[in-house]
mmCIF file of the N, C-alpha and C atoms, coordinates in Angstrom:
data_MODEL
# 
_entry.id   MODEL 
# 
loop_
_atom_site.group_PDB 
_atom_site.id 
_atom_site.type_symbol 
_atom_site.label_atom_id 
_atom_site.label_alt_id 
_atom_site.label_comp_id 
_atom_site.label_asym_id 
_atom_site.label_entity_id 
_atom_site.label_seq_id 
_atom_site.pdbx_PDB_ins_code 
_atom_site.Cartn_x 
_atom_site.Cartn_y 
_atom_site.Cartn_z 
_atom_site.occupancy 
_atom_site.B_iso_or_equiv 
_atom_site.pdbx_formal_charge 
_atom_site.auth_seq_id 
_atom_site.auth_comp_id 
_atom_site.auth_asym_id 
_atom_site.auth_atom_id 
_atom_site.pdbx_PDB_model_num 
ATOM 1   N N  . ALA A 1 1  ? 1.087   -1.142 0.108  1.00 0.00 ? 1  ALA A N  1 
ATOM 2   C CA . ALA A 1 1  ? 0.025   -0.146 0.018  1.00 0.00 ? 1  ALA A CA 1 
ATOM 3   C C  . ALA A 1 1  ? 0.926   1.197  0.025  1.00 0.00 ? 1  ALA A C  1 
ATOM 4   N N  . LEU A 1 2  ? 0.465   2.185  -0.569 1.00 0.00 ? 2  LEU A N  1 
ATOM 5   C CA . LEU A 1 2  ? 1.362   3.293  -0.825 1.00 0.00 ? 2  LEU A CA 1 
ATOM 6   C C  . LEU A 1 2  ? 0.800   4.358  0.259  1.00 0.00 ? 2  LEU A C  1 
ATOM 7   N N  . ASP A 1 3  ? 1.844   5.083  0.857  1.00 0.00 ? 3  ASP A N  1 
ATOM 8   C CA . ASP A 1 3  ? 1.399   6.478  1.610  1.00 0.00 ? 3  ASP A CA 1 
ATOM 9   C C  . ASP A 1 3  ? 0.658   7.462  1.082  1.00 0.00 ? 3  ASP A C  1 
ATOM 10  N N  . LYS A 1 4  ? 0.166   8.139  1.493  1.00 0.00 ? 4  LYS A N  1 
ATOM 11  C CA . LYS A 1 4  ? -0.858  9.257  0.908  1.00 0.00 ? 4  LYS A CA 1 
ATOM 12  C C  . LYS A 1 4  ? 0.268   10.337 0.654  1.00 0.00 ? 4  LYS A C  1 
ATOM 13  N N  . ASP A 1 5  ? 1.247   10.450 1.193  1.00 0.00 ? 5  ASP A N  1 
ATOM 14  C CA . ASP A 1 5  ? 2.299   11.350 1.224  1.00 0.00 ? 5  ASP A CA 1 
ATOM 15  C C  . ASP A 1 5  ? 3.255   11.163 -0.337 1.00 0.00 ? 5  ASP A C  1 
ATOM 16  N N  . SER A 1 6  ? 3.158   10.026 -0.436 1.00 0.00 ? 6  SER A N  1 
ATOM 17  C CA . SER A 1 6  ? 3.960   9.513  -1.798 1.00 0.00 ? 6  SER A CA 1 
ATOM 18  C C  . SER A 1 6  ? 3.179   9.633  -2.844 1.00 0.00 ? 6  SER A C  1 
ATOM 19  N N  . LEU A 1 7  ? 1.818   9.924  -2.822 1.00 0.00 ? 7  LEU A N  1 
ATOM 20  C CA . LEU A 1 7  ? 1.295   10.209 -4.009 1.00 0.00 ? 7  LEU A CA 1 
ATOM 21  C C  . LEU A 1 7  ? 1.173   11.700 -4.408 1.00 0.00 ? 7  LEU A C  1 
ATOM 22  N N  . PRO A 1 8  ? 1.192   11.994 -5.798 1.00 0.00 ? 8  PRO A N  1 
ATOM 23  C CA . PRO A 1 8  ? 1.073   13.338 -5.951 1.00 0.00 ? 8  PRO A CA 1 
ATOM 24  C C  . PRO A 1 8  ? -0.102  14.228 -5.621 1.00 0.00 ? 8  PRO A C  1 
ATOM 25  N N  . LYS A 1 9  ? -0.197  15.240 -5.496 1.00 0.00 ? 9  LYS A N  1 
ATOM 26  C CA . LYS A 1 9  ? -1.310  16.048 -4.822 1.00 0.00 ? 9  LYS A CA 1 
ATOM 27  C C  . LYS A 1 9  ? -2.458  15.949 -5.995 1.00 0.00 ? 9  LYS A C  1 
ATOM 28  N N  . GLU A 1 10 ? -1.992  16.129 -7.295 1.00 0.00 ? 10 GLU A N  1 
ATOM 29  C CA . GLU A 1 10 ? -2.904  16.048 -8.365 1.00 0.00 ? 10 GLU A CA 1 
ATOM 30  C C  . GLU A 1 10 ? -3.925  14.818 -8.242 1.00 0.00 ? 10 GLU A C  1 
ATOM 31  N N  . ILE A 1 11 ? -3.215  13.721 -8.194 1.00 0.00 ? 11 ILE A N  1 
ATOM 32  C CA . ILE A 1 11 ? -3.678  12.366 -8.035 1.00 0.00 ? 11 ILE A CA 1 
ATOM 33  C C  . ILE A 1 11 ? -4.796  12.382 -6.974 1.00 0.00 ? 11 ILE A C  1 
ATOM 34  N N  . VAL A 1 12 ? -4.364  12.778 -5.725 1.00 0.00 ? 12 VAL A N  1 
ATOM 35  C CA . VAL A 1 12 ? -5.337  13.080 -4.568 1.00 0.00 ? 12 VAL A CA 1 
ATOM 36  C C  . VAL A 1 12 ? -6.416  13.959 -4.770 1.00 0.00 ? 12 VAL A C  1 
ATOM 37  N N  . LEU A 1 13 ? -6.321  14.630 -5.430 1.00 0.00 ? 13 LEU A N  1 
ATOM 38  C CA . LEU A 1 13 ? -7.471  15.809 -5.600 1.00 0.00 ? 13 LEU A CA 1 
ATOM 39  C C  . LEU A 1 13 ? -8.319  15.160 -6.719 1.00 0.00 ? 13 LEU A C  1 
ATOM 40  N N  . GLU A 1 14 ? -7.805  14.254 -7.752 1.00 0.00 ? 14 GLU A N  1 
ATOM 41  C CA . GLU A 1 14 ? -8.602  13.818 -8.716 1.00 0.00 ? 14 GLU A CA 1 
ATOM 42  C C  . GLU A 1 14 ? -9.383  12.563 -8.037 1.00 0.00 ? 14 GLU A C  1 
ATOM 43  N N  . ARG A 1 15 ? -8.934  11.657 -7.140 1.00 0.00 ? 15 ARG A N  1 
ATOM 44  C CA . ARG A 1 15 ? -9.460  10.980 -6.305 1.00 0.00 ? 15 ARG A CA 1 
ATOM 45  C C  . ARG A 1 15 ? -10.785 11.495 -5.676 1.00 0.00 ? 15 ARG A C  1 
ATOM 46  N N  . GLN A 1 16 ? -10.228 12.612 -4.678 1.00 0.00 ? 16 GLN A N  1 
ATOM 47  C CA . GLN A 1 16 ? -11.434 13.135 -4.222 1.00 0.00 ? 16 GLN A CA 1 
ATOM 48  C C  . GLN A 1 16 ? -12.554 13.529 -4.938 1.00 0.00 ? 16 GLN A C  1 
ATOM 49  N N  . ALA A 1 17 ? -12.276 14.026 -6.316 1.00 0.00 ? 17 ALA A N  1 
ATOM 50  C CA . ALA A 1 17 ? -13.320 14.651 -7.086 1.00 0.00 ? 17 ALA A CA 1 
ATOM 51  C C  . ALA A 1 17 ? -14.178 13.502 -7.489 1.00 0.00 ? 17 ALA A C  1 
ATOM 52  N N  . GLU A 1 18 ? -13.486 12.219 -7.687 1.00 0.00 ? 18 GLU A N  1 
ATOM 53  C CA . GLU A 1 18 ? -14.459 11.092 -8.202 1.00 0.00 ? 18 GLU A CA 1 
ATOM 54  C C  . GLU A 1 18 ? -15.281 10.345 -6.962 1.00 0.00 ? 18 GLU A C  1 
ATOM 55  N N  . ILE A 1 19 ? -14.682 10.551 -6.030 1.00 0.00 ? 19 ILE A N  1 
ATOM 56  C CA . ILE A 1 19 ? -15.539 10.222 -4.649 1.00 0.00 ? 19 ILE A CA 1 
ATOM 57  C C  . ILE A 1 19 ? -16.781 11.130 -4.605 1.00 0.00 ? 19 ILE A C  1 
ATOM 58  N N  . GLN A 1 20 ? -16.476 12.371 -4.565 1.00 0.00 ? 20 GLN A N  1 
ATOM 59  C CA . GLN A 1 20 ? -17.580 13.370 -4.512 1.00 0.00 ? 20 GLN A CA 1 
ATOM 60  C C  . GLN A 1 20 ? -18.756 13.053 -5.541 1.00 0.00 ? 20 GLN A C  1 
ATOM 61  N N  . GLU A 1 21 ? -18.142 12.763 -6.854 1.00 0.00 ? 21 GLU A N  1 
ATOM 62  C CA . GLU A 1 21 ? -19.108 12.553 -7.643 1.00 0.00 ? 21 GLU A CA 1 
ATOM 63  C C  . GLU A 1 21 ? -20.020 11.447 -7.560 1.00 0.00 ? 21 GLU A C  1 
ATOM 64  N N  . MET A 1 22 ? -19.253 10.432 -7.310 1.00 0.00 ? 22 MET A N  1 
ATOM 65  C CA . MET A 1 22 ? -20.054 9.056  -6.790 1.00 0.00 ? 22 MET A CA 1 
ATOM 66  C C  . MET A 1 22 ? -21.050 9.125  -5.585 1.00 0.00 ? 22 MET A C  1 
ATOM 67  N N  . GLU A 1 23 ? -20.737 10.124 -4.347 1.00 0.00 ? 23 GLU A N  1 
ATOM 68  C CA . GLU A 1 23 ? -21.532 10.289 -3.500 1.00 0.00 ? 23 GLU A CA 1 
ATOM 69  C C  . GLU A 1 23 ? -22.778 11.168 -4.340 1.00 0.00 ? 23 GLU A C  1 
ATOM 70  N N  . LYS A 1 24 ? -22.594 12.121 -4.897 1.00 0.00 ? 24 LYS A N  1 
ATOM 71  C CA . LYS A 1 24 ? -23.480 12.695 -5.567 1.00 0.00 ? 24 LYS A CA 1 
ATOM 72  C C  . LYS A 1 24 ? -24.532 12.046 -6.371 1.00 0.00 ? 24 LYS A C  1 
ATOM 73  N N  . ILE A 1 25 ? -24.041 11.161 -7.046 1.00 0.00 ? 25 ILE A N  1 
ATOM 74  C CA . ILE A 1 25 ? -25.002 9.951  -7.838 1.00 0.00 ? 25 ILE A CA 1 
ATOM 75  C C  . ILE A 1 25 ? -25.764 9.040  -6.842 1.00 0.00 ? 25 ILE A C  1 
ATOM 76  N N  . PHE A 1 26 ? -24.894 8.763  -5.800 1.00 0.00 ? 26 PHE A N  1 
ATOM 77  C CA . PHE A 1 26 ? -25.688 7.836  -4.717 1.00 0.00 ? 26 PHE A CA 1 
ATOM 78  C C  . PHE A 1 26 ? -26.758 8.812  -4.228 1.00 0.00 ? 26 PHE A C  1 
ATOM 79  N N  . SER A 1 27 ? -26.525 9.851  -3.644 1.00 0.00 ? 27 SER A N  1 
ATOM 80  C CA . SER A 1 27 ? -27.607 10.879 -2.960 1.00 0.00 ? 27 SER A CA 1 
ATOM 81  C C  . SER A 1 27 ? -28.809 10.908 -3.988 1.00 0.00 ? 27 SER A C  1 
ATOM 82  N N  . ILE A 1 28 ? -28.598 11.095 -5.251 1.00 0.00 ? 28 ILE A N  1 
ATOM 83  C CA . ILE A 1 28 ? -29.658 11.484 -6.241 1.00 0.00 ? 28 ILE A CA 1 
ATOM 84  C C  . ILE A 1 28 ? -30.280 10.162 -6.776 1.00 0.00 ? 28 ILE A C  1 
ATOM 85  N N  . SER A 1 29 ? -29.727 9.119  -6.485 1.00 0.00 ? 29 SER A N  1 
ATOM 86  C CA . SER A 1 29 ? -30.389 7.852  -6.738 1.00 0.00 ? 29 SER A CA 1 
ATOM 87  C C  . SER A 1 29 ? -31.124 7.435  -5.311 1.00 0.00 ? 29 SER A C  1 
ATOM 88  N N  . ASN A 1 30 ? -30.460 7.776  -4.364 1.00 0.00 ? 30 ASN A N  1 
ATOM 89  C CA . ASN A 1 30 ? -31.429 7.565  -2.879 1.00 0.00 ? 30 ASN A CA 1 
ATOM 90  C C  . ASN A 1 30 ? -32.820 8.202  -2.900 1.00 0.00 ? 30 ASN A C  1 
ATOM 91  N N  . ARG A 1 31 ? -32.535 9.458  -3.433 1.00 0.00 ? 31 ARG A N  1 
ATOM 92  C CA . ARG A 1 31 ? -33.735 10.438 -3.358 1.00 0.00 ? 31 ARG A CA 1 
ATOM 93  C C  . ARG A 1 31 ? -34.808 9.894  -4.305 1.00 0.00 ? 31 ARG A C  1 
ATOM 94  N N  . LEU A 1 32 ? -34.129 9.374  -5.627 1.00 0.00 ? 32 LEU A N  1 
ATOM 95  C CA . LEU A 1 32 ? -35.278 9.034  -6.589 1.00 0.00 ? 32 LEU A CA 1 
ATOM 96  C C  . LEU A 1 32 ? -35.875 7.723  -5.895 1.00 0.00 ? 32 LEU A C  1 
ATOM 97  N N  . SER A 1 33 ? -35.147 6.828  -5.406 1.00 0.00 ? 33 SER A N  1 
ATOM 98  C CA . SER A 1 33 ? -35.793 5.655  -4.970 1.00 0.00 ? 33 SER A CA 1 
ATOM 99  C C  . SER A 1 33 ? -36.848 5.957  -3.847 1.00 0.00 ? 33 SER A C  1 
ATOM 100 N N  . LYS A 1 34 ? -36.652 7.022  -3.147 1.00 0.00 ? 34 LYS A N  1 
ATOM 101 C CA . LYS A 1 34 ? -37.708 6.981  -2.082 1.00 0.00 ? 34 LYS A CA 1 
ATOM 102 C C  . LYS A 1 34 ? -39.006 7.956  -2.693 1.00 0.00 ? 34 LYS A C  1 
ATOM 103 N N  . LEU A 1 35 ? -39.058 8.534  -3.845 1.00 0.00 ? 35 LEU A N  1 
ATOM 104 C CA . LEU A 1 35 ? -39.930 8.981  -4.384 1.00 0.00 ? 35 LEU A CA 1 
ATOM 105 C C  . LEU A 1 35 ? -41.383 7.989  -4.614 1.00 0.00 ? 35 LEU A C  1 
# 
């Protein structure tokens, strides 16, 4: 396993953006499933 410090910050920011997008999609689908 890589230490987070060894990863370039661009990659870390990219991963965070991907996670945020996935969380958005999950929250939207959860809202739709509750309708």
